[in-house]
N, C-alpha and C positions, 0 to 999 in steps of 0.2 A: 365517372362511371355511373350509369343508371342503377336504380334498385334492382331491376330485372337482370341486368348484366352481372351485377355483383352477386345476386342470389344464384344465378346460373354458374358463375365461377366457383362460388362456395360449394354448390352441389357437386360440381365436377371434382373439386378438391377432395370432398368427403368420399366420393366414389373411388378416387385414385388411392386414397389412404387406406380405405377398407379393403380394396382389391389387392394391394401389394402383398400383404402377408398371405392372403389366400392363394394367390398365384404361386408364390414361392413355396408354400406348403404343398401345392398340388402339381409341382413340376413333373413328378412321376405318376400322377394319377392316370389310371387307365393304360399304363405302359407295362411292358414285360421286360424285366432286367435279366440279362444273361450273366450269371456268376461264373466267370471263367477261371478254371484251375489249370495250371501249366504243367501238371504231371498226371500220370495215369491213375486210374481208380485203385484205391486200396493202400496207396503210399501215405507218408506222413502229411504231405501238403493236402491230399484229398481228405484224410481223416479230420484234420482241423478245419479245412475249408467247408466241408459239408455240415459240420457242427455249427459253424458260424452262420452259414446260409439258412439253416433250420430256424434260426431265431431272428435273423436280420430284417426280413421283409416287413414285419409289423412295426419296426422302428423307422423305416424310411417314410418321410412325409409323402402322403398320397397313396401309401400302401400298394405298390405295384405287385404284379405277379413276379416271382423270381424262380428261374430255372438254373440248375447247375449243369455246366458243360466242362468236360475234361478235354484238354488239348495237349497231349504229351508230345515229346520229341525235341531233339536238338538240345538236350540238357536243360529244358525249360524255355529255350529261346524261340521255338516255333510259335508259341502263344504270345510271347513278348513282341515279336516282330509283327504278328497279326494285329495286335492292339495298336501298334504304332503306325502301321502302313495300310492295313485293310480297313480298319474302323477308326481312323484318327479323330473323327468328329462325332462319334456316336455315344451319347450319354447313357445308353442302355447296356453298354458293355462294361462290366465291373470286374477288375482283375483281383484274384486272390492268389498271389504268386510267391513261391520261394525264389527270390531274385538272386542275381549273381553279380556283385560289384566288380569282381576280378576281370570279367570280360570288358567292362567299360574302362577300367584302369589300364588295361593292356591294349585297348583299341582293337579288340577282336572283330574281324570282318563279319563273323556270323551274327553279331549284334548290330542290327541295322537301324536302331533308334536308341538314343541315350535315355537312361532312366530319368534324368532330371527334366526331360521334356514332358513326362506324364504328370497328371494332376494327382498328387498324393492325398489319399483319404485317411489312411490309418496304417499302423504297422503292429506286428506281433513279435516281440522278442521270444527266443526259444533257446534253451541249453541244448548241447549236442553231446551224445555219448559215443565213444569209440569202443568197439567190442571185438573179441577174437575167439576163434574155436579153441576149446580147452585141450584138444588132442594135437595141437601144433607141437612137434618135438622140441624139447624133451618133455613137454607137458606144461600147461599153464594153470596153476592152482591159485595164484594171487597176482595182482597187477604187476608187481615188480619182476615177476618171472618173464616178462616180455623181453627183457634184455638177454635172456638165455635162448630165445627162440632161434631156430634155424630159419633159413629163408622161407618166406611164405608169400601168398598172393594177397595184396591189399586192394580191395575193389572199390570202384566209384563210378561216377557218371562221366561227364565231359572232362578232359584233361585240364580245362580251365575252371572247373567248378570249385567253389569255395570249400565244400566238404572234402573233396578229393585232395585238394592242396593242403588243407589244414591237417588232415591225418598224415600226409606224407612229411610235412614239415615237422610235426611232433615226433614221428618215428625217427627222422633223421637227427633231431636234437637229442633223443635218447640213445642214438647210435645203434638202432635196430635194423638188421638186414631184412629187406623185403623186396618183392617184385610188384610194382604198381600195375594194375590193369584197369583201364577206363573203358567206357562205351556202353555201360548198362543203362537201360531206358529209365529205370526208376528203382525204388527200394524193394518192390516185389521181386524183381529180377535178381537184385543183389542178394536178398535173403534166401531165395531159392538156391542160388549158387553157393551160399554159405552152408545151407542144409546138405547139399550134395557133396560138399567138400571140394568144389571147384575153386573156391576162394575161401580165405580163412579170416580176413579182417575187413571191417568196414565201420560205418558210423551212421547214426540216425538222430534226428531231432526228437524232442520229448514226446510228441504225440505218436510218432512211429515207434519209438522205443517202448513206451508203455502199451501201445496198441497191438504190436505184432512181435517185435524182437523179444521183449520180456516173456510173454506167455508161450511163444513158440520155440524160442532158442535158449533163453536164459533158464527158465524154470524146468526145461527138459534136460538141462545139463550139457547142452551142445556148446554154448558160448559163455564167456565170462566178460562182464563189463569191465573195461580197463580203466578208463578215466573220462571225465567230462572236461571240456575246455573251460579254463578259468575266465571269469568276468572281472574286468578291471574297473575299480571304482574311481570316482572323481579325484581322490587323493593319491591315486597311483597304486593302491594295494590291490591284491587279487583274492578272489573268493569263488566258491562254488555256488550252484543254484540250490536254494532251499527245497526245490521240487525233486531233487535227487540226493537226499541225505546219505543214501547207502553207497553212492558212487564217488570214489576219490577224484580230485581234480588232477589235471596233468602235472601241476606243480607239486602236489602231494606225492605223486609217484616219482617225480624227478628228485625230490628231497629225500625220499626213502633210499634212493640209489646214491646220492652225492652228499648228503648231510643236511641237517635242519636249516642251515643258513645259506645253502647253495642256491644260486639263481642262474638260469640260462642267460646267455648273452650272444651277440653277433647278429648277422643279417637274417638268419633263419628265425631266430626268436623275435626280432623286431617285426618281421613280416607276419609271423603267426599272430602276434599281438594286434597288429594293424587290422588283419582280416577279422579276428575275433571281436575287436571293439566295434566294428561295423555290424557284423552279424548278430552280436549279442544285443545290439540296440534295435535292430529290425530284421528279424530272420524272414518273416513273411511280409510282403509289401502289398497293400491294398490301394489300387489306383484306378483312375479313369483315363481315357485316351487324351492325347495332348490338346485337342481343339474343342473340348466340351465347354458349355456355358458355365459361368461361375455359380449360377443358381444350382446346377446339378452337383457341383463340388460341395457347396454349403450344405445341401440336403443330405448328401452321403456322409459328410463329416459329422453332422448332427445325429445321423442314424447310429454311427459307431460310438459316439459319445453316450447315447442312450443305451446301447447294447451293453456297454461296460458296467452299467448299474442294474441290469436286468437280473433279478434274483434267480429266475428259472434257468436262464442261460448259464449263470455262474455255477449253479448247483450241478447242472448236467455236465458242463465242461469239467468240473472238478471230479465228478464220478468217472467219466470216461478217460480222463488224462491223469489217472493215478493220484488224485488229490491235489493236483496243481491248480492254481488260480490264474486265469488269463490276465495278461498285462497288455492293454491296448494303448499304443502310442498315438497321440493326435497327429493328424495329417500335416499340420504346420511344422511339427518337430521332425517328422519323417522327411519332409521336403528339405529341411536344413541339413539333415544327415547326408542325403544324397548330394546336395550342393557341395558338401565337404569333400567329396571325392577329388575335387580339383585341388585340394590342399594337401593331399598325401605327399610325403617326402619323395622327391624324384629318385633318391638313392634306393628306396624300398621298391619303387616301381621298376627301376633298372635291374635290381637283383631278381625280382620276381620273373621278369622276362627271361633272364638267363636260367633261372631255376626250372621254369616250364620247359625250356629247350633241352636242358640236361635230362629231365625226367622222360621227355618224349623220345629223345635219342637213345636213352638207356633201354627202351623197350625193343 
């Protein structure tokens, strides 16, 4: 090789090396990113999503413009199918969704793309609170009074939604008579029905509970928080969320009724634990469409890693969500959790299919 050719090769190498990080850092430079939320404005997903979007853009390499778009409908599936079928290769579409593993576990026809096909960016765990109107006969003054309640309406979204099924499973385990009603588009509609007395019981995740349920329904004396779903630790033990110290766990209420050492058992309990373990790990899923470049995934994952240590974001989040600190799960971990859907015990899946049929026919 001549000196000139060697020098040229070295120059090209230097340019390539210097350009690589610049190109990676500027993948989103000059672009506009749509931050897609799969529920209506004002619900818990929207509350948390808009808070994240407010601070996220400055952490994305290249600093793109970021616009928030709500696409409700289908129990969150309209936006999910849109991401998988309409924009499958578009890196400017970023999902911030309350996802629903139950539909994939049961092979629901309405879910036309599998969650594990998406490129996971991050996830947000969230506790969930079940609440009830205090005027349900003969009157609900404390959580254990739920077992005295006469039949009431338990409201939710899609019959296959995790929130709807968790509240029904928990009520059945406690032996509480209720009439389940599904079909509400979002938490705004549910809470309006609760206010009007058209429904008496429902649930919401922490942002929605602190943002709307607590100030509008709890503090005005309309509803009582019954319990939060227990989180199972790696050693198999159960505990509540530190973000909800005033709300007992489901097991707290169960043991008040059955004794300090009592524990539920059977397929309903096993199914409740299975759904809770998945949702407690990643209640909100942040992902990109299936066919986007790896550079886009890397930049978005880096953005959320940076967001997790942004003091202004952390302070604002804590202020708006009742003192809670956000927990942001890395995309690699989220991808592993979704891949784990294939390992769910078939006995639980079979029971869940029958349980959904039973509840649907009961209507």
